[in-house]
C-alpha positions in Angstrom: -6.3 45.8 -27.5 -7.9 43.3 -25.1 -5.5 42.3 -22.4 -5.7 38.8 -20.9 -6.2 39.0 -17.1 -6.2 36.2 -14.6 -4.4 33.5 -16.6 -5.0 30.2 -14.9 -2.5 27.4 -14.9 -3.8 23.8 -15.1 -0.8 22.5 -13.3 1.5 23.7 -10.5 4.2 24.0 -13.2 3.2 25.9 -16.4 4.6 23.0 -18.4 2.6 20.2 -16.8 3.7 16.6 -17.6 4.1 17.2 -21.3 5.8 20.5 -22.4 3.5 22.8 -24.5 5.5 25.7 -25.9 5.3 28.3 -28.7 1.5 28.5 -29.0 0.3 30.5 -32.0 -1.5 32.8 -32.5 -0.5 34.8 -29.5 1.0 38.2 -28.8 3.9 38.4 -26.3 3.1 34.9 -25.0 -0.5 35.7 -24.5 -0.2 39.1 -22.7 -2.4 40.6 -25.4 -5.2 39.0 -27.4 -4.4 37.9 -31.0 -6.5 39.4 -33.7 -8.7 37.9 -36.5 -11.8 38.8 -38.4 -15.0 37.0 -38.9 -14.8 34.5 -41.8 -11.0 34.1 -41.5 -9.4 30.7 -41.4 -6.9 30.8 -38.5 -3.9 28.5 -38.3 -3.2 27.3 -34.8 0.2 25.7 -33.9 2.3 24.7 -30.9 5.4 22.7 -30.0 4.7 19.6 -28.0 7.2 16.8 -27.2 8.0 14.0 -24.7 10.7 11.6 -23.7 10.8 8.1 -25.1 9.0 6.6 -28.0 5.4 6.6 -27.0 2.8 8.4 -29.1 1.5 11.9 -28.5 -1.8 13.5 -29.2 -2.5 17.2 -29.3 -5.8 19.0 -29.4 -7.0 22.6 -29.7 -9.8 23.5 -27.3 -11.7 26.5 -28.7 -14.5 28.3 -27.0 -16.5 30.7 -29.2 -18.0 34.0 -28.2 -21.3 32.3 -27.3 -19.5 29.9 -24.9 -19.6 26.8 -27.1 -16.6 24.5 -26.8 -15.2 22.6 -29.7 -12.2 20.2 -29.9 -9.9 20.1 -32.9 -7.3 17.4 -33.3 -3.9 18.8 -34.3 -1.6 17.1 -36.8 2.2 16.9 -36.6 4.2 19.0 -39.0 7.6 18.4 -40.4 9.3 15.3 -39.0 11.4 16.2 -36.0 10.1 19.7 -35.6 7.7 18.8 -32.7 5.3 21.3 -34.3 1.6 20.5 -34.3 -1.0 22.3 -36.5 -4.7 22.7 -37.2 -6.8 25.4 -38.9 -10.2 26.6 -37.8 -12.7 28.9 -39.6 -13.7 31.8 -37.3 -17.3 32.4 -38.2 -18.5 35.1 -35.7 -17.3 38.4 -34.3 -16.3 38.4 -30.6 -13.7 37.1 -28.3 -12.7 33.4 -28.6 -10.8 31.5 -25.9 -8.4 28.7 -26.7 -5.9 26.4 -25.1 -3.9 23.3 -26.1 -4.4 19.9 -24.6 -1.5 17.4 -24.9 -1.7 13.7 -23.9 -0.1 10.4 -24.3 -2.0 8.6 -27.1 -2.2 5.1 -25.4 -4.1 3.4 -28.2 -1.7 4.6 -30.9 1.3 3.6 -28.7 -0.1 0.1 -28.3 -1.1 -0.3 -31.9 2.4 0.8 -33.1 4.1 -1.7 -30.9 1.6 -4.5 -31.6 1.8 -4.1 -35.4 5.6 -4.3 -35.4 5.7 -7.4 -33.2 2.7 -9.4 -34.6 4.0 -8.8 -38.1 7.1 -10.9 -37.3 5.4 -13.3 -34.9 7.0 -11.9 -31.7 5.0 -11.8 -28.4 1.7 -12.0 -30.3 -0.5 -13.0 -27.4 1.3 -10.6 -25.0 0.6 -7.7 -27.3 -3.0 -8.6 -27.7 -3.4 -9.0 -23.9 -2.0 -5.5 -23.5 -4.6 -4.3 -26.0 -7.4 -6.0 -24.2 -6.4 -4.5 -20.9 -6.1 -1.0 -22.4 -9.5 -1.2 -24.2 -11.2 -2.6 -21.1 -9.8 0.2 -18.9 -10.8 2.9 -21.4 -14.3 1.6 -21.7 -14.9 2.0 -18.0 -13.9 5.7 -18.0 -16.8 7.8 -16.7 -16.3 10.6 -19.3 -16.4 8.2 -22.2 -19.6 8.0 -24.3 -21.7 4.9 -24.1 -21.4 4.3 -27.8 -17.6 4.6 -27.8 -17.3 2.4 -24.7 -19.5 -0.3 -26.3 -17.3 -0.5 -29.4 -14.2 -0.7 -27.2 -15.7 -3.6 -25.3 -16.6 -5.4 -28.5 -13.1 -4.9 -29.8 -11.6 -6.3 -26.6 -13.8 -9.4 -26.9 -12.7 -9.9 -30.5 -9.0 -9.6 -29.5 -9.6 -12.3 -26.8 -10.7 -14.9 -29.4 -7.7 -17.1 -29.5 -9.3 -19.3 -32.2 -8.5 -16.6 -34.7 -4.9 -15.8 -35.8 -3.2 -12.8 -34.1 -2.9 -10.9 -37.4 -6.7 -11.3 -38.0 -7.5 -10.0 -34.5 -5.1 -7.1 -34.8 -6.8 -6.1 -38.2 -10.0 -5.5 -36.3 -8.3 -2.7 -34.4 -7.2 -1.1 -37.7 -10.6 -0.5 -39.4 -11.8 3.0 -40.4 -14.5 2.8 -37.8 -12.0 2.2 -34.9 -9.8 5.0 -36.3 -12.8 7.3 -36.2 -13.7 6.3 -32.7 -10.2 6.9 -31.4 -10.0 10.3 -33.2 -13.2 11.4 -31.5 -12.4 10.1 -28.1 -8.8 9.1 -27.7 -7.5 7.0 -24.8 -5.5 9.6 -23.0 -2.9 9.6 -20.3 -0.6 12.3 -18.8 -3.1 14.9 -19.9 -1.6 18.4 -19.9 -3.4 21.7 -20.5 -1.8 24.9 -21.6 -2.7 28.4 -20.4 -5.7 30.0 -21.9 -5.3 32.5 -24.7 -7.6 35.0 -26.3 -8.4 35.6 -30.0 -10.5 38.7 -30.8 -12.4 38.4 -34.0 -13.5 41.7 -35.5 -15.7 42.5 -38.5 -14.5 41.3 -41.9 -13.5 44.8 -43.0 -10.9 44.8 -40.2 -8.8 42.4 -42.3 -9.4 43.3 -45.9 -9.9 46.2 -48.3 -7.9 49.3 -49.4 -8.2 52.0 -46.7 -8.1 55.7 -47.4 -7.5 58.2 -44.6 -9.8 61.1 -45.4 -9.4 64.6 -43.9 -12.7 66.5 -44.4 -11.1 69.8 -43.4 -8.6 69.5 -46.2 -11.1 68.6 -48.9 -12.5 71.9 -50.2 -10.2 74.1 -48.2 -9.6 77.6 -49.8 -6.9 80.2 -49.4 -7.7 83.9 -49.3 -4.9 85.8 -51.1 -5.9 89.1 -49.5 -6.0 88.0 -45.9 -3.5 85.1 -46.4 -5.8 82.9 -44.3 -6.9 79.3 -45.1 -10.5 78.4 -44.7 -11.0 74.7 -43.8 -13.2 72.5 -45.9 -16.5 71.1 -44.5 -18.4 67.9 -44.7 -20.3 69.3 -47.6 -17.3 70.3 -49.6 -15.6 66.9 -48.8 -18.4 65.0 -50.4 -17.2 66.2 -53.8 -14.0 64.3 -53.4 -15.5 60.9 -52.6 -16.2 59.7 -56.2 -12.6 60.4 -57.1 -11.3 58.5 -54.1 -13.5 55.5 -54.9 -12.3 55.6 -58.5 -8.7 55.0 -57.3 -9.8 51.7 -55.9 -10.3 52.4 -52.2 -13.3 50.7 -50.6 -12.8 51.6 -46.9 -12.9 55.2 -45.8 -11.8 56.4 -42.3 -11.3 59.8 -40.8 -9.2 61.6 -38.2 -11.1 63.2 -35.3 -13.8 65.6 -36.3 -14.2 67.4 -32.9 -13.2 71.0 -32.3 -9.4 71.5 -32.3 -7.7 72.7 -29.2 -6.1 76.1 -29.2 -3.5 75.7 -26.4 0.0 74.8 -27.8 -1.5 74.5 -31.3 1.0 73.5 -33.9 1.5 75.5 -37.1 2.5 74.6 -40.7 4.9 71.7 -41.2 4.6 70.7 -37.5 6.2 73.9 -36.3 5.6 75.0 -32.7 4.6 78.5 -33.7 1.0 78.8 -34.8 -1.1 81.8 -35.7 -4.8 82.2 -35.1 -5.4 81.3 -38.8 -3.7 77.9 -38.5 -6.2 75.1 -38.0 -3.9 72.9 -35.9 -3.8 69.2 -35.5 -7.2 67.3 -35.4 -5.8 65.2 -32.6 -5.6 68.2 -30.3 -8.9 67.7 -28.5 -11.1 70.4 -27.2 -11.7 74.1 -27.3 -14.3 76.6 -26.3 -16.5 75.1 -29.0 -16.6 71.7 -27.4 -14.7 68.5 -26.5 -14.3 65.1 -28.0 -18.1 64.5 -28.3 -18.7 67.7 -30.4 -18.4 68.3 -34.1 -16.2 71.2 -35.2 -18.0 74.1 -36.9 -20.8 72.0 -38.3 -23.8 70.0 -37.2 -24.2 66.3 -36.8 -26.8 66.4 -39.5 -24.0 67.4 -42.0 -21.9 64.5 -40.9 -24.9 62.1 -41.1 -25.5 63.4 -44.6 -21.9 62.7 -45.6 -22.2 59.2 -44.1 -25.7 58.0 -45.3 -26.0 59.8 -48.6 -22.5 59.4 -50.0 -20.3 57.0 -48.1 -22.7 54.2 -48.4 -22.6 54.5 -52.2 -18.8 54.2 -52.5 -17.3 52.8 -49.3 -17.7 50.6 -46.2 -17.8 53.0 -43.2 
């Protein structure tokens, strides 16, 4: 597994101004990378809350293996749960980095308060003046795009037109276009960033398929009644078993180690500690006089390649 090293905190306190807790997916609070596979839709979630009644915004900041950053707005879950959610399609293999950004959603806070008061004719001009000040401030933010800033200025000017009724002016802030602009570039305050987490996306077959553990030494093994000695199977004898394994519905084949088995402290039948020279031992006991972990036991690499290219490719995903 890939271990996260050098986690950086955005703030002196790991909580920042707005608490961000329970980030998912993560393993042991980010000590290890979470796992996925290419083509999987990953649900991201977190707990974010604040004091008072002002509105919150939460975003997922996701960096793909090529270094491209994307921002995904998160939506609140069950009322009162403080849980926020979004889902993202993980397209490529590799290591993704992600963090959570929480902020006070100043536009939504203003709109919520203004819509309640203007609907009943209370503090109408005061609420509109607060909106004008908010939009004007936001339009001057250096990081805001010119197009977004232009629309904010235009909206502020419309809200300033006292010849129009307050409800008409407020309606201009409630259009689909403004909603889209605010979703793309919210007016943020009290911005808080979480720690950074890793998500390791492996090939598709890491997450799907029926896997069959295949011991080539067992397939085609023979027992000599005279000598009472077992003779292990080979890659060639193992190939005879592959069609039957595929017929059972398995579509992924994986093997234990195929290197020479060590002879020191070799285990015997049924995991016994006493083993004779005729006992093959455990395939995880690496190394003997025939070679170490980079060698192939009793056979050539060509035999293994034959097993792989000639037969495995017809039935399985190796």
